[in-house]
ZAMARGU-4260 file (C-alpha; in steps of 0.2 Angstrom, whole numbers, plus 5000, padded with zeros to 4 digits):
<rodrens>
0) 5493/4116/4922 | 5489/4121/4904 | 5475/4131/4910 | 5485/4141/4922 | 5498/4145/4907
5) 5483/4150/4895 | 5476/4161/4910 | 5493/4170/4912 | 5495/4172/4892 | 5477/4178/4890
10) 5478/4191/4904 | 5497/4197/4902 | 5506/4193/4885 | 5509/4206/4872 | 5502/4202/4855
15) 5484/4200/4848 | 5470/4187/4845 | 5466/4179/4828 | 5448/4177/4824 | 5445/4162/4812
20) 5428/4160/4817 | 5418/4164/4801 | 5402/4152/4801 | 5389/4146/4790 | 5383/4163/4785
25) 5400/4171/4782 | 5409/4156/4775 | 5405/4158/4756 | 5412/4175/4757 | 5427/4171/4765
30) 5430/4157/4753 | 5427/4168/4739 | 5439/4181/4746 | 5451/4167/4747 | 5449/4163/4728
35) 5436/4148/4729 | 5421/4152/4720 | 5403/4145/4725 | 5404/4132/4711 | 5419/4123/4720
40) 5407/4113/4731 | 5389/4108/4731 | 5384/4107/4749 | 5388/4113/4767 | 5400/4098/4771
45) 5410/4103/4755 | 5410/4121/4760 | 5416/4118/4778 | 5429/4105/4771 | 5436/4119/4760
50) 5437/4132/4774 | 5444/4120/4786 | 5458/4117/4773 | 5461/4136/4773 | 5462/4138/4792
55) 5474/4123/4794 | 5485/4132/4781 | 5484/4148/4792 | 5487/4140/4808 | 5502/4129/4802
60) 5511/4143/4794 | 5527/4149/4802 | 5520/4167/4807 | 5506/4159/4817 | 5513/4155/4834
65) 5511/4162/4852 | 5526/4173/4848 | 5514/4186/4843 | 5498/4178/4842 | 5490/4176/4860
70) 5474/4166/4856 | 5464/4160/4840 | 5445/4160/4840 | 5438/4145/4831 | 5422/4140/4823
75) 5413/4124/4831 | 5418/4113/4814 | 5437/4119/4816 | 5437/4114/4834 | 5431/4097/4829
80) 5443/4095/4816 | 5462/4091/4814 | 5479/4099/4810 | 5493/4089/4807 | 5486/4074/4816
85) 5480/4082/4831 | 5464/4090/4837 | 5465/4109/4832 | 5463/4116/4849 | 5478/4104/4855
90) 5488/4108/4840 | 5486/4127/4843 | 5492/4126/4861 | 5505/4111/4861 | 5513/4115/4845
95) 5509/4134/4842 | 5507/4141/4860 | 5492/4150/4854 | 5477/4148/4867 | 5461/4141/4858
100) 5443/4149/4860 | 5427/4144/4853 | 5413/4155/4844 | 5397/4149/4852 | 5383/4161/4846
105) 5372/4154/4832 | 5369/4171/4823 | 5359/4186/4824 | 5340/4189/4827 | 5332/4203/4815
110) 5335/4220/4819 | 5324/4227/4833 | 5325/4243/4844 | 5341/4247/4833 | 5350/4231/4838
115) 5352/4213/4833 | 5352/4201/4849 | 5359/4183/4847 | 5348/4169/4842 | 5345/4156/4855
120) 5359/4144/4857 | 5351/4127/4860 | 5363/4113/4867 | 5375/4127/4874 | 5379/4117/4890
125) 5383/4101/4879 | 5394/4112/4867 | 5403/4119/4882 | 5407/4102/4890 | 5413/4097/4874
130) 5424/4112/4871 | 5431/4109/4888 | 5436/4090/4884 | 5445/4097/4869 | 5456/4109/4878
135) 5446/4125/4874 | 5450/4140/4885 | 5436/4152/4882 | 5422/4157/4871 | 5416/4171/4861
140) 5398/4177/4856 | 5393/4191/4845 | 5377/4203/4844 | 5377/4220/4834 | 5371/4237/4839
145) 5366/4248/4823 | 5359/4263/4832 | 5361/4273/4848 | 5345/4264/4856 | 5346/4264/4875
150) 5333/4250/4877 | 5341/4240/4863 | 5358/4241/4869 | 5353/4237/4887 | 5346/4222/4880
155) 5360/4217/4871 | 5372/4219/4886 | 5359/4210/4897 | 5360/4195/4885 | 5379/4194/4884
160) 5380/4194/4903 | 5367/4180/4905 | 5376/4170/4892 | 5393/4174/4900 | 5388/4168/4918
165) 5382/4151/4909 | 5399/4149/4901 | 5409/4154/4916 | 5399/4140/4925 | 5409/4127/4915
170) 5425/4135/4920 | 5427/4145/4903 | 5433/4163/4899 | 5419/4172/4890 | 5422/4185/4877
175) 5407/4198/4877 | 5406/4205/4859 | 5393/4218/4857 | 5399/4225/4840 | 5394/4244/4837
180) 5393/4245/4818 | 5404/4257/4809 | 5389/4261/4799 | 5379/4268/4814 | 5373/4285/4811
185) 5378/4290/4829 | 5393/4278/4832 | 5399/4289/4846 | 5383/4291/4855 | 5381/4272/4854
190) 5397/4269/4861 | 5394/4280/4875 | 5378/4271/4879 | 5386/4254/4878 | 5401/4258/4889
195) 5389/4264/4903 | 5378/4248/4901 | 5394/4237/4901 | 5401/4247/4916 | 5385/4242/4926
200) 5386/4224/4920 | 5404/4223/4926 | 5400/4231/4943 | 5387/4218/4946 | 5399/4202/4943
205) 5405/4193/4957 | 5424/4196/4963 | 5428/4179/4957 | 5422/4182/4939 | 5433/4188/4925
210) 5427/4191/4907 | 5434/4198/4891 | 5426/4211/4880 | 5427/4212/4861 | 5423/4229/4855
215) 5423/4240/4839 | 5437/4253/4838 | 5430/4268/4845 | 5427/4285/4838 | 5437/4294/4853
220) 5454/4287/4856 | 5456/4277/4874 | 5436/4278/4876 | 5436/4261/4883 | 5451/4264/4896
225) 5438/4263/4911 | 5433/4245/4905 | 5451/4240/4901 | 5456/4245/4919 | 5441/4236/4927
230) 5445/4222/4939 | 5432/4209/4932 | 5440/4211/4914 | 5455/4200/4910 | 5457/4209/4891
235) 5449/4221/4880 | 5451/4216/4862 | 5446/4226/4847 | 5437/4219/4831 | 5442/4226/4814
240) 5424/4229/4810 | 5425/4233/4790 | 5439/4245/4792 | 5454/4241/4781 | 5469/4233/4789
245) 5479/4250/4788 | 5464/4260/4795 | 5460/4247/4809 | 5478/4247/4814 | 5480/4266/4814
250) 5465/4267/4826 | 5470/4253/4836 | 5488/4261/4840 | 5479/4275/4848 | 5469/4265/4859
255) 5481/4260/4875 | 5479/4244/4882 | 5468/4238/4868 | 5474/4224/4857 | 5468/4216/4841
260) 5456/4202/4838 | 5455/4203/4819 | 5447/4192/4807 | 5445/4200/4789 | 5459/4212/4792
265) 5472/4198/4796 | 5466/4185/4781 | 5461/4197/4767 | 5476/4196/4757 | 5477/4177/4758
270) 5473/4168/4742 | 5473/4149/4738 | 5483/4150/4722 | 5498/4157/4731 | 5513/4147/4733
275) 5518/4143/4752 | 5531/4155/4751 | 5520/4169/4745 | 5506/4164/4757 | 5517/4163/4772
280) 5525/4180/4767 | 5509/4188/4765 | 5503/4181/4783 | 5519/4186/4790 | 5516/4205/4785
285) 5498/4205/4792 | 5504/4198/4808 | 5518/4209/4811 | 5507/4225/4807 | 5494/4220/4817
290) 5505/4215/4832 | 5513/4232/4831 | 5497/4241/4832 | 5493/4231/4847 | 5509/4233/4857
295) 5516/4249/4851 | 5504/4263/4855 | 5505/4283/4850
</rodrens>
């Protein structure tokens, strides 16, 4: 079964995850970075058409295969789109051997208690049902920790695990992403509080449950090793969080068992005016650098 192959790849394969899930709020910035100005589109439909074309260019490039990329996290509109005549999730798995995941959160609430919880996700069950039919293997949801606030971090973790249970009930693998901001005035302290709360949440899961964690690269190397080794954790992946690719890869290489799930650090150097050969070479360089930091540790 395809799902068994996906599970084995997600849990065991060497490589990293590509995060291609910029949504409405972050899409204009991603397009500008790619070389498309705001004046190139007049509405959301035009904006999402352009970002879809960019993503299709990425996932159809020679470097974008399961040889080094384990999975790809998609925005809902990308999941619903096509690549070379196939639904994107099917294209990724059948043509590229890359496991498809879906970003399901709807953005962040205003900051309270030093954190930003996820906004409500109306229609989540219907979205998950549609994702299963399209061949999606798992999901990702992001919240943000700005300060070392025990009450705020506990609320973040509680919300993440509540949504994870709902996602697992549809047979999907949830990625919990409680991001610690790299600008936090006490980043190391926030990471310690987060690790303790995540450990409690993982300990409370039933034996049959498996989740993934997507975490900010920590201040102390191997700080998340206890979570990586937890029996309820399928994989721990790292977000680049605003670090440059070179900085993110250097930090990642010192964290054993942690692999990348980079977005900006993967695609920042890609530009629309590039020829196909320039584009492919630039993506190849980024894929190889991130792959090496994910599998070769110091």
